[in-house]
C-alpha positions as CSV (number, residue, x, y, z in Angstrom):
1,M,4.5,4.2,49.7
2,T,2.4,1.3,50.6
3,P,1.9,-1.6,48.3
4,A,-1.8,-0.5,47.7
5,G,-0.6,3.1,47.0
6,R,2.0,1.7,44.4
7,L,-0.7,-0.4,42.9
8,L,-3.1,2.5,42.6
9,T,-0.3,4.7,41.1
10,V,0.5,2.0,38.5
11,A,-3.2,1.6,37.7
12,L,-3.8,5.2,37.2
13,G,-0.6,5.6,35.2
14,L,-1.9,2.9,32.9
15,L,-5.3,4.5,32.7
16,L,-3.6,7.8,31.4
17,V,-1.6,5.8,28.8
18,L,-4.7,4.0,27.7
19,Y,-6.9,7.1,27.8
20,P,-7.6,7.4,24.1
21,L,-8.6,3.7,23.8
22,L,-10.7,4.0,26.9
23,V,-12.4,7.1,25.6
24,Y,-13.0,5.5,22.2
25,V,-14.6,2.3,23.7
26,G,-16.2,4.2,26.5
27,I,-18.2,6.7,24.4
28,Q,-19.6,3.8,22.4
29,H,-20.9,2.0,25.6
30,L,-21.3,4.6,28.3
31,G,-21.8,7.9,26.7
32,P,-19.7,11.0,27.2
33,R,-21.0,12.2,30.6
34,I,-20.8,8.8,32.4
35,L,-17.3,8.3,31.0
36,A,-16.2,11.8,32.0
37,A,-17.6,11.0,35.6
38,V,-15.6,7.8,35.7
39,L,-12.4,9.6,34.5
40,L,-12.9,12.4,37.0
41,I,-13.2,9.9,39.8
42,A,-10.1,8.1,38.6
43,A,-8.2,11.5,38.6
44,S,-9.6,12.4,42.1
45,A,-8.5,9.0,43.4
46,R,-4.9,9.6,42.3
47,L,-5.0,12.9,44.1
48,I,-6.4,11.5,47.2
49,A,-4.0,8.5,47.2
50,A,-1.1,10.9,46.9
51,K,-2.4,13.0,49.8
52,I,-2.8,9.9,52.0
53,A,0.6,8.6,51.1
54,R,2.0,12.2,51.6
55,Q,3.5,11.8,48.2
56,P,4.5,15.1,46.5
57,M,2.4,15.6,43.4
58,G,4.8,17.9,41.7
59,N,4.1,18.3,38.0
60,S,1.3,15.6,38.2
61,S,-1.0,18.2,39.8
62,W,-1.0,20.1,36.5
63,L,-2.0,17.0,34.5
64,L,-4.8,16.3,37.1
65,L,-6.0,19.8,36.6
66,A,-6.1,19.3,32.8
67,A,-8.1,16.0,33.4
68,A,-10.5,17.9,35.6
69,A,-10.9,20.7,32.9
70,A,-11.5,18.2,30.1
71,T,-14.0,16.1,32.0
72,G,-15.6,19.2,33.4
73,I,-16.3,20.5,29.8
74,T,-17.9,17.2,28.9
75,L,-20.0,17.0,32.1
76,A,-21.2,20.5,31.4
77,T,-22.0,20.1,27.7
78,G,-22.5,16.4,27.2
79,S,-20.1,16.6,24.3
80,V,-17.2,14.2,23.8
81,I,-15.1,17.2,22.7
82,G,-13.9,17.9,26.3
83,L,-12.7,14.3,26.6
84,K,-11.0,14.5,23.2
85,F,-9.1,17.7,24.1
86,Y,-7.4,16.1,27.0
87,P,-4.4,15.0,25.0
88,V,-4.1,18.6,23.7
89,L,-4.2,19.9,27.3
90,V,-1.5,17.4,28.3
91,S,0.8,18.6,25.5
92,A,0.1,22.2,26.6
93,V,1.0,21.4,30.3
94,M,4.2,19.6,29.2
95,L,5.1,22.4,26.9
96,A,4.6,24.9,29.8
97,L,6.6,22.8,32.2
98,F,9.5,22.2,29.8
99,G,9.5,25.8,28.5
100,Y,9.4,27.2,32.1
101,S,12.4,25.2,33.0
102,L,14.3,27.0,30.2
103,W,13.4,30.3,31.7
104,Q,14.1,29.1,35.3
105,P,16.9,26.6,35.1
106,P,17.8,23.8,35.5
107,S,16.1,22.7,32.4
108,M,13.7,19.7,32.6
109,V,16.1,17.4,30.8
110,E,18.8,18.4,33.2
111,R,16.6,17.6,36.2
112,F,16.0,14.1,34.7
113,A,19.7,13.6,34.0
114,R,20.5,14.6,37.6
115,L,18.3,11.8,38.7
116,Q,20.6,9.3,37.1
117,Q,23.8,11.2,37.6
118,A,23.9,13.8,40.4
119,D,27.3,15.1,39.5
120,L,26.4,16.0,35.9
121,P,29.5,17.4,34.1
122,A,29.3,21.1,33.2
123,Q,29.6,20.4,29.5
124,A,26.4,18.3,29.7
125,I,24.3,21.4,30.7
126,P,24.1,23.0,27.2
127,Y,23.1,19.7,25.7
128,T,20.2,19.2,28.2
129,R,19.0,22.7,27.3
130,T,19.1,21.8,23.7
131,V,17.1,18.6,24.3
132,T,14.6,20.5,26.4
133,W,14.1,22.8,23.4
134,V,13.5,19.8,21.1
135,W,11.0,18.4,23.5
136,C,9.2,21.8,23.4
137,G,9.0,21.6,19.7
138,F,7.6,18.0,20.0
139,F,4.9,19.2,22.4
140,I,4.0,22.0,20.1
141,A,3.7,19.7,17.0
142,N,2.0,17.0,19.0
143,G,-0.5,19.5,20.5
144,A,-1.3,20.9,17.1
145,I,-2.0,17.4,15.5
146,A,-4.0,16.4,18.6
147,S,-6.1,19.5,18.2
148,A,-6.8,18.7,14.6
149,T,-7.8,15.1,15.4
150,V,-10.4,16.4,18.0
151,F,-12.5,17.4,15.0
152,M,-11.9,14.2,13.1
153,S,-13.5,10.8,13.5
154,D,-13.2,9.1,16.8
155,Q,-11.2,6.4,15.1
156,I,-8.6,8.8,13.8
157,W,-8.5,10.6,17.1
158,A,-7.9,7.4,19.0
159,L,-5.3,6.1,16.5
160,Y,-3.2,9.2,16.6
161,N,-3.5,10.0,20.4
162,G,-3.5,6.3,21.5
163,L,-0.8,5.0,19.2
164,I,1.0,7.3,16.7
165,S,1.8,10.0,19.3
166,Y,3.4,7.3,21.5
167,V,5.4,5.9,18.6
168,L,6.7,9.4,17.8
169,M,7.6,10.0,21.4
170,G,9.4,6.7,21.6
171,L,11.3,7.5,18.3
172,L,12.3,10.9,19.8
173,M,13.6,9.2,23.0
174,A,15.5,6.6,21.0
175,G,17.0,9.2,18.7
176,E,18.0,11.4,21.6
177,Y,19.6,8.4,23.3
178,L,21.7,7.7,20.2
179,V,22.8,11.3,19.9
180,R,23.6,11.5,23.6
181,R,25.8,8.4,23.3
182,R,27.8,10.1,20.5
183,V,28.2,13.3,22.4
184,Q,29.3,11.5,25.4
185,K,31.9,9.5,23.4
186,R,33.1,12.7,21.8
187,H,33.5,14.3,25.2
188,Q,35.4,11.3,26.5
189,I,37.8,11.3,23.5
190,R,38.5,15.0,24.0
191,H,39.0,14.4,27.7
192,L,41.5,11.7,27.1
193,A,43.3,13.7,24.3
194,G,43.5,16.8,26.6
């Protein structure tokens, strides 16, 4: 990937992370339709950059489709509701991807684990499936809460979707890391004893 392509990817990734804050500020100054158009242009730029760089989109294409749906609703109706539903759609897409990987292995967490350790031990596979189930539960809960915030004040919506949900995700990652270390240690002890 070219330096310009990397920069665009990082900028668009940052845009997704800051999405709730940008929506909160943007609707105050630009209005829902203009903000939706800007976000749709940003999502399209990501897609075009990936095509030019011949970079596989993988699961990102589903998130771009969710962005297009959310902005399309706002463009059609002029209501901010479409923009506020985007975090709900992201949770739904992630739930679908993680859930599908349980039905069609390897599980999503196993795929991530194999990026770090290609020769993943056989005893790690059930653990990665369990963690994938935990993430599915997270996406269900997060999507439900994000849905509820759509109909609350813009401040509550931005607070949950722009901060609290990220903190919860970070806590889940940190907790899983600690559990994984204990599981790995237990397996190493058994291996040495056996």
